[in-house]
C-alpha positions in Angstrom: -26.3 4.3 5.0 -25.9 6.1 2.1 -23.3 5.5 -0.4 -21.0 8.2 -1.1 -18.5 9.6 -3.4 -15.2 9.3 -1.3 -13.7 12.8 -2.7 -17.3 14.3 -1.1 -16.3 13.1 2.4 -12.7 14.7 2.0 -10.7 11.8 0.2 -7.7 12.6 -2.0 -9.1 10.3 -4.3 -10.1 12.6 -7.5 -8.1 12.3 -10.7 -6.2 14.9 -10.3 -5.5 13.5 -6.2 -7.6 16.2 -4.6 -11.0 15.9 -2.7 -13.6 17.8 -3.0 -15.1 17.4 0.6 -18.6 18.8 1.9 -19.2 19.1 5.4 -22.5 17.4 5.7 -21.2 14.4 3.9 -18.1 13.9 6.2 -20.6 14.3 9.1 -22.7 11.9 7.6 -19.6 9.8 7.3 -18.3 10.7 11.0 -22.0 9.7 12.0 -21.6 6.2 10.3 -24.3 7.2 8.4 -22.2 6.8 5.0 -20.1 5.1 3.9 -17.3 6.3 1.1 -16.1 4.8 -2.2 -14.4 5.9 -5.2 -15.4 3.8 -8.1 -12.2 4.7 -9.7 -9.9 3.6 -7.4 -12.1 0.1 -7.0 -11.4 -0.2 -10.8 -7.9 -0.3 -10.2 -7.0 3.4 -11.4 -4.2 5.2 -9.7 -3.9 8.3 -8.2 -3.3 10.8 -9.6 -4.7 9.6 -13.0 -5.4 11.0 -16.5 -8.6 12.7 -16.6 -10.9 10.2 -18.7 -14.7 10.9 -20.3 -17.1 9.1 -21.8 -17.7 9.2 -25.3 -20.5 7.8 -27.3 -22.6 7.8 -24.9 -23.3 7.8 -21.2 -22.8 5.6 -18.2 -25.6 2.8 -19.1 -24.0 2.8 -22.5 -20.8 1.4 -21.4 -21.9 -0.6 -19.1 -23.9 -2.3 -21.9 -20.7 -2.1 -24.6 -22.4 0.7 -26.7 -19.8 3.5 -25.6 -16.5 3.5 -24.2 -14.4 5.5 -21.2 -11.3 7.2 -22.7 -8.4 9.3 -21.4 -7.5 12.6 -22.6 -4.4 10.2 -24.6 -6.9 7.9 -25.4 -6.7 5.2 -23.7 -9.8 3.0 -23.1 -10.5 2.8 -19.0 -13.9 1.3 -19.8 -12.7 -2.4 -17.6 -11.8 -0.3 -15.0 -14.5 2.1 -14.6 -17.3 -1.1 -15.1 -15.5 -3.1 -12.1 -15.3 -0.2 -10.0 -19.2 0.6 -10.3 -19.0 -3.6 -9.9 -17.5 -3.0 -6.5 -19.4 -0.1 -5.3 -22.8 -1.8 -6.4 -21.0 -4.7 -4.0 -20.4 -2.4 -1.0 -23.8 -0.6 -1.5 -25.6 -4.2 -1.2 -23.5 -5.1 1.8 -24.2 -2.5 3.7 -27.5 -1.9 2.7 -27.5 1.6 1.3 -30.9 3.1 0.7 -29.3 5.6 -2.0 -26.5 7.2 -3.0 -25.1 10.9 -2.6 -22.3 11.1 -5.8 -19.8 13.5 -6.9 -21.5 15.3 -9.9 -20.2 15.6 -13.8 -17.9 12.7 -12.6 -18.0 9.8 -15.8 -18.1 7.2 -12.7 -20.5 9.3 -10.3 -22.1 11.9 -12.8 -25.7 11.5 -11.8 -27.9 14.2 -14.3 -24.3 16.1 -15.6 -21.8 14.3 -17.1 -18.2 16.2 -19.8 -19.4 15.6 -23.5 -16.5 13.6 -24.0 -14.9 16.1 -26.1 -12.5 17.3 -23.4 -13.7 21.1 -23.3 -15.3 21.4 -20.6 -18.5 20.8 -22.4 -21.5 19.1 -19.9 -24.9 17.1 -21.3 -27.6 14.9 -20.1 -26.4 11.5 -18.7 -25.1 9.9 -15.5 -21.7 8.3 -15.3 -21.1 4.7 -15.1 -21.3 3.7 -11.3 -24.6 6.2 -11.2 -25.8 3.7 -13.7 -25.1 1.0 -12.2 -26.7 1.4 -8.7 -30.1 3.1 -10.4 -30.3 -0.5 -12.4 -30.3 -1.9 -9.7 -32.8 0.1 -7.3 -30.5 2.7 -5.4 -31.6 6.2 -5.8 -28.5 8.6 -6.8 -28.3 11.9 -6.0 -25.8 14.5 -6.6 -24.0 16.2 -3.9 -25.6 19.9 -5.6 -29.1 18.5 -4.3 -30.4 19.6 -1.1 -29.8 17.0 1.4 -33.0 18.3 4.1 -34.8 17.8 0.4 -33.6 13.9 -0.6 -33.6 12.2 2.6 -36.1 14.3 4.4 -35.3 15.3 8.6 -33.6 12.1 9.7 -30.9 12.1 6.9 -30.0 16.2 6.9 
């Protein structure tokens, strides 16, 4: 079983109420090979919600209390992001997830690149809060930009 960002499965759960559905992820969900989760909603945040970025580090730093997730208006939503990551980890364990495919650049799900915390559109290397927590617990995390066949082999592509 693969854990996937719900927005990639066509759920309208992104901060602006949109989705980023991808046919191959939607197909995995329909076939029962993937389960969609939205860590930000699981953490209690509404949809739509103000955009947020990690300030002062990356997802692992938020988990360790060394960085924060702030909205563009300066509201600290770190607690909701950590709670959502913990719930996503719970689901991953519940279904025996062998990996996760998460939304690149997200402060929750980013896995390689995230916004730099300035709300200017600039990127930097790093992981979102959920990606960092899943990786800490031994669950490999990939982005939707990775080639599915190359990541998971022919049985999951």
